[in-house]
Structures are given as C-alpha cells and as structure tokens.
N, C-alpha and C positions, 0 to 999 in steps of 0.2 A: 631874284627868284623868277619874276615875270619873264625875263629874257629867255630863260630855259624853256618856257612854254611857247615861244615864238618860232614858227617854222620859217624856212627860207623862202618858200613859195606856197601859193594857194591855187588849187585847181578845182574846177567843178566836178571832174571825174578823172579817172586814170586815162581816159581817151583824149584828154586835153593836154597831156604832158608832151613837151617838146623833146622827143627822143633824140633828134639830131643834136640839140644843144647839150644833152647829157653826154652823148658820144664825143662831141668836141671838147667837153670839159674833163675827159679822161675817166668817165664812169665805166666800170666793168661789170657791175652787178647791181640789181635792184632788189633790195630787201623790202618786204611789204607785209603789212597787216592783212588779215583775211576778212573777218566779219565787218561788214559795212564799209570796207575799202575796195575789195575786189568784187564781193557779192553781198547781198543782204545776209544778215546774221542767221536767218532761218532757212537759207537755201543750201542744199546739200551738194549740188553739182554745178560746175561752171556752165553758164549759158554760152550759146554759140558765139556771140560777139566777143566775149572774154577769151574763148579758145583761140579765135582768130587773132586777137590783140597779142596774146602771149606768144603765139607762133611768130608774129611779126617782130616782137621784142627780142626773141631768141634767135631766130634765123636770119632776119634782115639786119638787125643791129648788133647781134652777138652778145646781148646782155644775159647773164645768168640771173634767174629769178628765184629768190629764196623767201619763203613765207616765214615770218616771225610772229607767232600768234600766242595770245594768252589762253586760247581755248584748249580743251583737252586734246591729247595726242591722237585719239581715235578719230575725232571729227576732222582734224587737220590732215591726218594721213589719208582718210577716205577721199578728201578733196584733192590733195596734192599728187598722190601716186598715179592716178589715171592720166594726169597731165605731165608726168615726168618732172615734177618740181621738187626741189629740196625744201626741207622745212625744219623749224625749231619750235617745239610745243611740248608742254606749256612754257612760254618764254619769261613769264613773271615780270612783264613791263609794269612800271617804269624802271625796275631794277636793271642795271647794265648787263646782268649775267647772260640773258638770251641774245643780246646784240653781240657781246664779246664771243659767245660760243659760235654764232653764225660766222663771224669774221675768221676765227681760228679754224673752225672745222672745214670751211670751204676756201681758205687761203686768200682772204682779201684784207686790205688795209682800210681803215675808216674813210680815208680820202678817195677810195676807189669805188665807193658805193653811195647810193641814196636810199632813203627810207620813205615809203609811202604809208600814210596812216590817217585815220579819220578822227582820232582822239588826242586832245592836247595833254591830258594828265597821265596818259600811258605811253602812247606812241611818240609824241613830240618830245616830251620831257625825257623819256628813256633814250631816244636816239641822240638828242642834243648832249646828254650827259657823257656819251662816249665819242663825241666829235663827228657824228654822222649827219650829213646834210639832210634836212627833212622837207618833203613836199606834202603839205596837208591836202587831203582829198575830202571833199564834202561827203557826208554819209550817203550811202547808196539808197537807204530808206530812212524814214523819219522815226521808225520804231527801234527800240533797243532792248537788250536783255536787262534784267533787273539791276544788276550791279552797275551797268553803264549809265542808267538814268540819273543817278546822283552826279556823276562826272559831267553830264551834259548841262546840268544846272550851273555848276561852277564855271564851265566853259563859257557860258553866256557873258559872264563878267569879264573874262579875259578877252573875248572877241570885242566887247564894247571898248575896252582899253586900247586894243590894237587899231580899231577904227578911228578912235579919237587921235591917236598918234600918227595916223596915215600909213600904218604898216600893212594893213589888210588890203591886198590888191588881188582880186580873184581873176584867174585866167580861165576863159571859156572859149577856147578856139581849137577846134579839132585839126591837128596837124596831119594825121594819117587817117585813112579810112579802112578799118580792118576788113570790111565786107568785100573788098576787091581781092583779097587773098584767097588761097585755096579754101574750098568749102570746109566748114568746121567738122562735118561728119567724117570727111576724108581724113582730117587732122586727127580726130579721135582714133580712127582705125589705124593710122600710121603709128601713133603713140602706143597703142595697145600691142601692135606687132613688134615694135622695138623693145617693149617690156618682155615679150615672150622670147 
C-alpha cells in the first residue's frame, strides 16, 4: 500500500521540473492537479509567471497540458479556458476514472504522460494506480480547503517513512527561467485572440 503513495520525483515547485529530461524520456503530455500544484487553492486566475511557464512548456517543448482536478467543473473551466488548457473535472481522484478519461479523451498512453500533484492520497495514489509516473510538487501555499486538511495529517506519516527509507529527495533547481519569454500580458492577449 505504501508504495502506491510514493511519487517518482519530488520538486519544490513546477518551475524546478527538468523539462528537457521529460522530453528525452518520451513524455508527450503533462497531466496536472490545479489547486496548490499550479496555483494556491483560493486563486482564481493564473499569475504571470505561470502563464509564461505554460507557454514555454507548450511552445518550446511541445507538451500538451491537461488539468485533472477534483474541484468543481466551473472553477476549473474558468481557470483553464482563458489559457487554452484541456481539463477533466471533477476527476474523483484517487479513483482511476479521471486519469483514464484524460488519457482516452486526448489520445495518450500512460507511459507518454507524467502527472504533477501536491497530495499523496489523491494525486499520487490515483496516478500510480493507472501506471502514470508522478512528480510530487510541494504545495504552493500552506493553507488548504477543509477536506484536504485531514489528508495532510496522514501525509506527514508517509513522508516520515519516505525520509527514513531515503526515498524523499527534493529537487530545487530552476532549469528554465520563464521570465525571459514573451511578456505574459501579450500571451494572454494571444490566447484570447486564438479563442475568438
């Protein structure tokens, strides 16, 4: 049971992910949680640094980005659509249904994607159950919604076990600098024009 809660990699934030390594390993799409993985759970819109990172992920590396979130469809849609992102919501993680739907709907095999998530008992357990490699991202903020708080208490025990076994190795090295890309305001305008 514990092994299903273990991610393949641990990063401090999405900005510390080695995108070159993902490309070399044949990854074609990035499935990702939304709340406390991409943005704080109580933030409605993508901040500029995230807009720039998503542009780099998509245009420089060619990765499709698909949000797989347990949040309600309205919250996820309002976040994803202005950015031109695909999404599955509510995903009902850790059940495999949301992950399988993302793979089927967008035409990917489990070995062609990675999943980014901040929770062990929903994100990691769910992705591992369908054979998707998981990158655990430290939560964007230390606060959580009511339901998540209980999971966090349980997670402490699992993290303690991973540290004892030497499994937990946090990567905190920025490989790319999103700010050198096209200005985020221009990106937002471009995305909006493409939608129209």
